[in-house]
Legacy VTK file of the C-alpha trace (Angstrom):
# vtk DataFile Version 3.0
C-alpha trace
ASCII
DATASET POLYDATA
POINTS 194 float
10.543 -20.858 14.280
10.730 -17.166 15.131
14.479 -17.149 14.425
13.834 -18.551 10.934
11.157 -15.924 10.274
13.381 -13.062 11.457
16.587 -14.356 9.863
14.908 -14.550 6.452
12.781 -11.375 6.888
9.615 -13.377 6.247
7.155 -11.489 8.456
5.644 -8.410 6.849
6.913 -5.093 8.190
3.210 -4.207 8.480
2.592 -6.854 11.171
2.838 -5.439 14.700
1.263 -8.256 16.728
3.455 -10.857 18.446
6.551 -9.496 16.680
9.750 -8.574 18.519
10.274 -4.809 18.954
6.717 -4.061 17.828
3.541 -3.572 19.838
0.193 -1.786 19.967
2.033 1.544 20.014
3.905 0.863 16.758
0.587 -0.075 15.154
-0.962 3.321 15.893
-1.732 5.466 12.862
-2.303 8.836 14.508
0.815 10.372 12.918
-0.286 9.289 9.441
-3.783 10.672 9.993
-2.475 13.933 11.485
-0.113 14.402 8.528
-2.989 13.948 6.075
-5.081 16.503 7.958
-2.232 19.015 8.087
-1.765 18.497 4.327
-5.537 19.098 3.929
-5.981 15.636 2.457
-8.923 13.488 3.502
-8.456 9.817 4.357
-10.593 6.733 4.494
-9.467 4.040 6.914
-10.873 0.538 6.470
-10.913 -1.602 9.614
-10.988 -5.282 8.668
-12.142 -7.875 11.185
-12.002 -11.635 10.715
-14.759 -13.755 12.196
-13.351 -16.096 14.880
-9.938 -15.563 13.308
-7.764 -17.847 15.439
-10.393 -20.622 15.392
-10.886 -20.582 11.622
-7.328 -21.192 10.342
-7.550 -24.397 8.251
-4.736 -26.740 9.232
-3.962 -27.988 5.706
-3.688 -24.460 4.339
-1.522 -23.409 7.281
0.846 -26.324 6.593
0.999 -25.224 2.942
2.079 -21.730 4.027
4.637 -23.094 6.487
6.180 -25.132 3.667
6.197 -22.024 1.438
8.129 -20.182 4.168
10.776 -22.900 4.194
9.751 -25.013 7.174
10.550 -28.670 6.495
11.641 -31.929 8.069
11.250 -32.718 11.739
10.073 -29.231 12.617
7.235 -29.291 10.076
6.326 -32.827 11.134
6.167 -31.652 14.757
3.797 -28.801 13.787
1.628 -31.255 11.846
1.513 -33.509 14.898
0.740 -30.508 17.126
-2.301 -29.650 14.974
-3.414 -33.153 13.972
-6.044 -35.196 15.814
-7.067 -32.538 18.303
-10.418 -33.077 19.957
-12.697 -30.839 21.965
-15.973 -31.077 23.825
-18.281 -28.855 25.831
-18.870 -29.278 29.551
-21.660 -27.132 30.963
-22.908 -28.031 34.404
-23.911 -31.683 34.251
-23.956 -31.717 30.445
-20.949 -33.165 28.629
-20.965 -33.270 24.828
-19.320 -35.855 22.614
-15.687 -35.355 21.624
-15.320 -33.793 18.161
-12.169 -33.622 16.056
-10.901 -30.120 15.259
-9.714 -29.433 11.689
-9.079 -25.717 11.993
-7.730 -23.179 14.412
-4.523 -22.388 16.219
-4.428 -22.829 19.973
-5.089 -19.418 21.495
-3.598 -20.168 24.890
-0.391 -21.566 23.463
2.903 -19.825 22.785
2.896 -21.175 19.232
-0.682 -20.203 18.282
-0.154 -16.470 17.680
2.991 -17.089 15.607
1.174 -19.631 13.456
-1.642 -17.132 12.980
0.565 -14.253 11.852
2.297 -16.603 9.394
-1.117 -17.522 8.023
-2.251 -13.908 7.447
1.210 -12.568 6.581
0.577 -12.215 2.841
-2.443 -9.915 3.188
-0.261 -6.820 2.998
1.053 -8.085 -0.375
-2.391 -7.945 -2.011
-3.327 -4.348 -1.170
-2.288 -1.011 -2.690
-2.719 1.196 0.356
-0.790 1.260 3.600
-1.754 -1.805 5.595
-1.198 -2.070 9.340
-1.820 -5.369 11.080
-1.931 -6.383 14.708
-2.490 -10.142 14.750
-6.059 -10.516 13.426
-6.819 -6.780 13.226
-6.068 -5.135 9.892
-6.490 -1.567 8.804
-5.999 0.027 5.408
-5.194 3.733 5.279
-6.087 5.518 2.049
-5.106 9.136 1.444
-7.780 10.535 -0.873
-5.354 12.721 -2.788
-6.260 11.547 -6.288
-9.516 10.614 -8.029
-8.911 6.851 -7.992
-7.891 6.536 -4.323
-11.356 5.452 -3.159
-11.667 2.968 -6.003
-8.247 1.556 -5.124
-9.358 1.137 -1.507
-12.467 -0.673 -2.735
-10.200 -2.940 -4.799
-8.111 -3.612 -1.680
-11.262 -4.606 0.216
-12.309 -6.912 -2.637
-8.801 -8.417 -2.663
-9.046 -9.193 1.042
-12.512 -10.723 0.540
-11.059 -12.886 -2.258
-8.119 -13.826 -0.015
-10.653 -14.969 2.593
-12.392 -17.197 0.048
-9.101 -18.725 -1.087
-7.805 -19.353 2.431
-11.191 -20.303 3.993
-11.440 -17.377 6.385
-14.482 -15.160 6.952
-14.870 -11.448 7.459
-17.053 -10.273 10.316
-18.972 -7.714 8.270
-20.656 -6.279 11.378
-17.238 -5.295 12.719
-15.607 -4.207 9.446
-15.868 -0.417 9.366
-14.787 2.630 7.376
-13.702 5.774 9.167
-13.534 8.985 7.142
-11.059 11.632 8.249
-11.146 15.144 6.828
-13.598 17.571 5.344
-14.313 16.199 1.896
-16.459 13.078 1.853
-15.359 10.480 -0.683
-18.983 9.683 -1.549
-18.053 6.019 -1.827
-19.920 3.248 -0.073
-17.431 0.434 0.274
-18.526 -3.189 -0.100
-16.832 -6.382 1.034
-18.468 -8.887 -1.307
LINES 1 195
194 0 1 2 3 4 5 6 7 8 9 10 11 12 13 14 15 16 17 18 19 20 21 22 23 24 25 26 27 28 29 30 31 32 33 34 35 36 37 38 39 40 41 42 43 44 45 46 47 48 49 50 51 52 53 54 55 56 57 58 59 60 61 62 63 64 65 66 67 68 69 70 71 72 73 74 75 76 77 78 79 80 81 82 83 84 85 86 87 88 89 90 91 92 93 94 95 96 97 98 99 100 101 102 103 104 105 106 107 108 109 110 111 112 113 114 115 116 117 118 119 120 121 122 123 124 125 126 127 128 129 130 131 132 133 134 135 136 137 138 139 140 141 142 143 144 145 146 147 148 149 150 151 152 153 154 155 156 157 158 159 160 161 162 163 164 165 166 167 168 169 170 171 172 173 174 175 176 177 178 179 180 181 182 183 184 185 186 187 188 189 190 191 192 193
């Protein structure tokens, strides 16, 4: 799976999580922020957080994306089988709940789960205007406020991500989505996610 993704350059260059030769360090944005400050340009950085990201991935939509990335035949059938008819229950002390079928989510403890997740969110960087840096389920947008429409473009990026969430049945955790302003001049914009 990973070989296919790498061989065909399918994973966004903006994704730093669970990608070979990338890590937390390559996802850092300190150089970009320092450059803006030295150029006396303010920045707004939008931190985007998905609610229960790995648990929310709808299986049918994930399969659609896998097909779009060229996965077919036995391999795709194996993935379908891997995701299909999974059940879970809660055991707490003496209490044991009924088994319930799971229709969404990628297995977080598995080797395959993180790769399936980054495939699912891979196209987010295609729908935004500003620099987008992703580490698995954490996304940040970095907007240099060097022209009058920069803040409005960042707002459009945030709306685009909110629309992406509606289309792909994901949810933003609005309590954890934040804007960080860097620099002297305030943009005066209050960004909204809905």
